[in-house]
C-alpha positions as CSV (number, residue, x, y, z in Angstrom):
1,M,-19.0,-10.6,26.3
2,R,-18.7,-11.8,22.7
3,I,-18.5,-8.2,21.5
4,L,-15.6,-7.5,23.9
5,I,-13.7,-10.5,22.6
6,I,-14.4,-9.5,19.0
7,L,-13.3,-5.9,19.6
8,T,-10.1,-7.2,21.3
9,M,-9.3,-9.4,18.4
10,I,-9.8,-6.5,15.9
11,I,-7.6,-4.2,17.9
12,L,-4.9,-6.8,18.2
13,T,-5.1,-7.5,14.5
14,L,-4.8,-3.9,13.6
15,S,-1.9,-3.2,16.0
16,N,0.0,-6.2,14.7
17,A,0.0,-5.0,11.1
18,E,2.6,-6.8,9.0
19,V,3.0,-4.0,6.6
20,K,3.2,-0.2,7.1
21,I,1.9,2.2,4.4
22,V,4.3,5.1,3.7
23,A,4.0,8.2,1.6
24,S,6.4,10.7,0.3
25,Q,6.7,14.0,2.2
26,T,4.9,15.9,-0.5
27,C,1.7,14.0,0.1
28,K,-1.0,15.9,2.0
29,V,-2.8,12.6,2.8
30,E,-2.3,11.6,6.5
31,T,-4.8,8.8,6.9
32,L,-6.4,6.2,4.5
33,S,-8.9,3.4,4.8
34,K,-8.1,-0.1,3.8
35,S,-10.7,0.3,1.1
36,D,-8.9,3.4,-0.3
37,I,-5.5,1.6,-0.2
38,G,-7.0,-1.3,-2.1
39,K,-8.5,0.9,-4.8
40,L,-5.3,2.9,-5.2
41,F,-3.0,-0.2,-5.5
42,M,-5.4,-1.8,-7.9
43,L,-5.4,1.5,-9.9
44,K,-9.2,1.8,-9.6
45,K,-8.6,5.2,-8.0
46,K,-5.7,7.6,-8.8
47,S,-6.3,10.4,-6.4
48,I,-7.5,11.0,-2.8
49,E,-8.7,14.4,-1.6
50,Q,-8.0,15.9,-5.0
51,E,-4.3,14.8,-4.8
52,S,-2.9,12.7,-7.5
53,I,-1.1,9.6,-6.1
54,I,1.4,7.3,-7.8
55,V,1.6,3.9,-6.1
56,L,4.7,1.8,-5.9
57,D,4.9,-1.9,-5.1
58,S,7.7,-3.6,-3.2
59,S,10.1,-5.7,-5.1
60,D,10.6,-7.8,-2.0
61,K,8.2,-10.8,-2.6
62,E,7.6,-11.5,1.1
63,I,6.5,-8.0,1.8
64,Y,4.5,-7.9,-1.4
65,H,2.7,-11.1,-0.5
66,R,2.0,-9.8,3.1
67,F,0.6,-6.5,1.6
68,I,-1.7,-8.4,-0.7
69,K,-3.0,-10.6,2.1
70,E,-3.4,-7.7,4.6
71,Y,-4.7,-4.9,2.4
72,L,-6.1,-6.3,-0.8
73,N,-7.6,-9.5,0.8
74,K,-6.9,-11.5,-2.4
75,S,-4.7,-14.4,-3.3
76,I,-1.4,-14.0,-5.1
77,R,-2.9,-15.9,-8.0
78,K,-5.9,-13.6,-8.3
79,I,-3.7,-10.5,-8.3
80,K,-1.4,-12.0,-11.0
81,T,-4.4,-12.9,-13.1
82,Y,-5.9,-9.4,-12.6
83,W,-2.7,-7.6,-13.8
84,V,-2.2,-10.0,-16.8
85,R,-5.8,-9.3,-17.8
86,M,-5.4,-5.5,-17.4
87,L,-2.1,-5.5,-19.3
88,F,-3.6,-7.7,-22.1
89,T,-6.6,-5.5,-22.6
90,G,-4.5,-2.4,-22.4
91,K,-6.5,-0.9,-19.6
92,K,-3.8,-0.7,-16.9
93,I,-0.2,-1.4,-16.2
94,A,0.8,-2.8,-12.8
95,P,2.6,-0.3,-10.4
96,K,6.3,-0.1,-10.7
97,K,8.2,-2.4,-8.2
98,L,11.0,-0.8,-6.1
99,S,13.2,-2.1,-3.4
100,L,13.5,-0.3,0.0
101,E,16.9,1.1,-1.1
102,E,15.3,2.6,-4.2
103,L,12.5,4.2,-2.1
104,H,15.3,5.8,0.0
105,T,16.8,7.4,-3.2
106,L,13.5,8.3,-4.9
107,D,13.5,12.1,-5.3
108,D,10.5,13.0,-7.5
109,I,9.9,16.3,-5.7
110,G,6.3,17.5,-5.9
111,I,4.9,14.1,-6.7
112,C,2.9,12.1,-4.1
113,H,4.1,8.5,-4.0
114,L,2.5,5.8,-1.9
115,S,4.1,2.5,-1.0
116,Y,4.5,0.0,1.8
117,I,7.3,-1.5,3.9
118,G,7.6,-4.4,6.4
119,K,6.7,-3.5,10.0
120,E,10.3,-4.3,11.0
121,E,11.9,-2.0,8.4
122,K,12.9,1.6,9.0
123,K,10.9,4.0,6.9
124,P,12.8,5.7,4.1
125,Q,14.1,9.2,4.8
126,N,11.7,11.9,3.7
127,W,8.8,9.5,3.8
128,K,6.0,9.4,6.4
129,I,3.9,6.7,7.8
130,I,0.2,6.8,6.8
131,Q,-2.4,6.0,9.5
132,I,-5.0,3.4,8.7
133,K,-8.5,4.3,9.7
């Protein structure tokens, strides 16, 4: 009985995702795990299935915070500290932050971009929703 309750809670949690992952149409990737998403957005990984991916953060603070909570499982403070440390040491620069309108007008043809939007927002034209496994 406990297993059934736990499975139900997991299914409800996954179906009530606060943030949707989107990719430009040129991306061949259709599904990603939460682990892969975390590695991509922390720039610990730069490609999936031999496809180079450029990640873009949201400039909307509320969506950004929901994404960090849901996919990175970290606090805002830890993420800020991580990026300051990476920038200071010269290892990495945080992903560029774009608004939803800027995602709509992004036209880097041939480049795979990965970003996220709020569950209530309409996906940008020429972008696709990535399934989470």
